[in-house]
C-alpha positions as CSV (number, residue, x, y, z in Angstrom):
1,M,32.9,87.0,84.7
2,D,31.6,89.1,81.7
3,L,28.1,90.0,81.0
4,A,27.7,87.2,78.5
5,D,28.6,84.6,81.1
6,I,26.2,86.2,83.6
7,R,23.5,86.1,81.0
8,R,24.1,82.4,80.1
9,K,24.1,81.5,83.8
10,A,20.9,83.3,84.4
11,L,19.2,81.8,81.5
12,A,20.4,78.3,82.5
13,A,19.2,78.7,85.9
14,R,15.7,79.0,84.6
15,E,15.8,76.0,82.3
16,F,14.7,72.3,82.8
17,I,14.5,69.4,80.5
18,V,11.5,67.1,79.9
19,V,12.2,63.7,78.3
20,E,9.4,61.9,76.4
21,D,10.2,58.7,74.6
22,A,12.9,59.5,72.1
23,S,12.6,63.2,72.3
24,S,13.6,65.8,74.9
25,Y,12.4,69.4,75.4
26,T,14.2,72.3,77.0
27,L,11.9,74.8,78.7
28,R,12.9,78.1,80.1
29,L,10.8,79.5,82.9
30,P,9.6,83.2,82.3
31,T,10.6,86.0,84.5
32,S,7.9,88.0,86.4
33,H,8.3,90.6,83.8
34,D,7.7,88.2,81.0
35,I,4.5,87.1,82.6
36,E,3.3,90.6,83.2
37,V,4.0,91.5,79.6
38,E,2.0,88.6,78.4
39,A,-0.9,89.4,80.6
40,I,-0.9,93.0,79.2
41,R,-0.7,91.7,75.6
42,S,-3.7,89.5,76.4
43,R,-5.5,92.4,77.9
44,L,-5.9,90.5,81.3
45,H,-6.0,93.8,83.2
46,D,-8.8,95.5,81.2
47,G,-11.4,94.6,83.7
48,D,-13.7,92.7,81.1
49,I,-12.0,89.5,81.7
50,D,-12.6,86.7,79.2
51,P,-12.2,83.3,80.8
52,A,-10.2,82.3,77.7
53,Q,-7.5,85.0,78.4
54,L,-5.8,82.8,81.1
55,T,-5.6,79.9,78.6
56,V,-4.2,82.2,75.9
57,I,-1.5,83.5,78.3
58,R,-0.5,80.1,79.5
59,R,-0.2,78.8,75.8
60,R,1.8,81.9,74.7
61,L,4.1,81.4,77.7
62,L,4.6,77.7,77.0
63,E,5.3,78.5,73.3
64,R,8.0,80.9,74.4
65,A,9.3,78.6,77.1
66,L,10.1,75.8,74.8
67,V,13.6,76.9,73.7
68,A,15.2,73.7,72.4
69,W,14.3,70.1,71.6
70,S,16.0,67.0,70.2
71,G,14.4,64.0,68.5
72,V,11.5,66.0,66.9
73,P,11.2,65.5,63.1
74,C,9.3,67.9,60.9
75,E,6.6,65.1,60.5
76,R,5.5,65.7,64.0
77,L,4.8,69.3,63.3
78,A,2.7,68.5,60.1
79,T,1.9,65.4,58.2
80,G,4.1,64.9,55.2
81,A,6.7,67.5,56.3
82,G,9.5,65.0,56.2
83,S,11.7,63.2,58.6
84,E,14.5,65.8,58.9
85,P,14.9,67.4,62.3
86,A,12.6,70.3,63.0
87,D,14.2,73.7,64.0
88,V,12.8,75.3,67.2
89,S,10.9,78.6,66.8
90,V,7.7,79.9,68.5
91,E,5.9,79.1,65.4
92,A,7.2,75.5,65.2
93,V,6.4,74.9,68.8
94,A,2.9,76.1,68.1
95,F,2.6,73.7,65.3
96,L,3.9,70.8,67.6
97,L,1.6,71.7,70.4
98,D,-1.4,71.8,68.1
99,A,-0.4,68.5,66.5
100,E,0.2,66.7,69.8
101,P,-2.3,68.0,72.4
102,D,-1.4,65.4,74.9
103,L,2.3,66.4,74.7
104,A,1.1,70.0,75.1
105,Q,-0.8,69.2,78.2
106,R,2.1,67.3,79.8
107,L,4.7,70.0,79.0
108,D,2.2,72.6,80.3
109,A,1.8,70.7,83.6
110,Q,5.5,70.5,84.0
111,F,5.9,74.2,83.2
112,V,3.3,75.2,85.7
113,E,4.7,72.9,88.4
114,R,8.2,74.2,87.9
115,L,6.9,77.8,87.8
116,A,5.0,77.4,91.0
117,A,8.1,75.8,92.8
118,R,10.3,78.7,91.5
119,R,7.9,81.3,92.8
120,Q,7.7,79.5,96.2
121,T,11.6,79.4,96.4
122,Q,11.7,83.2,95.5
123,G,9.1,83.9,98.1
124,T,10.9,82.0,100.8
125,A,14.2,83.7,99.9
126,A,12.5,87.2,100.1
127,K,11.2,86.4,103.7
128,N,14.8,85.6,104.8
């Protein structure tokens, strides 16, 4: 198995799909390193903690976690943007989450639930 195969398998192992009506969303859980970097970028470790920092970190992680979707037209990102399928990017994800806060909340809940389960599994494996 070459490195490209290993990379694909490692990324796929962290992915899960959420289906909502006629759309589906593929999210990829971040690594511990990804979370640490986002915390540093958000200055979480500076000591002067703004309560909004955790919200900012969660949103940034969710924006980066949403790596693919289907059934999402441009119109859902911005009114008048057209009916063609929207391409996925961090910026496009941000537009969608802003346009559909209920969807953002549901995806975030799934994201946090899966992240907690993954951490628990890793913690159990480390004890054995």
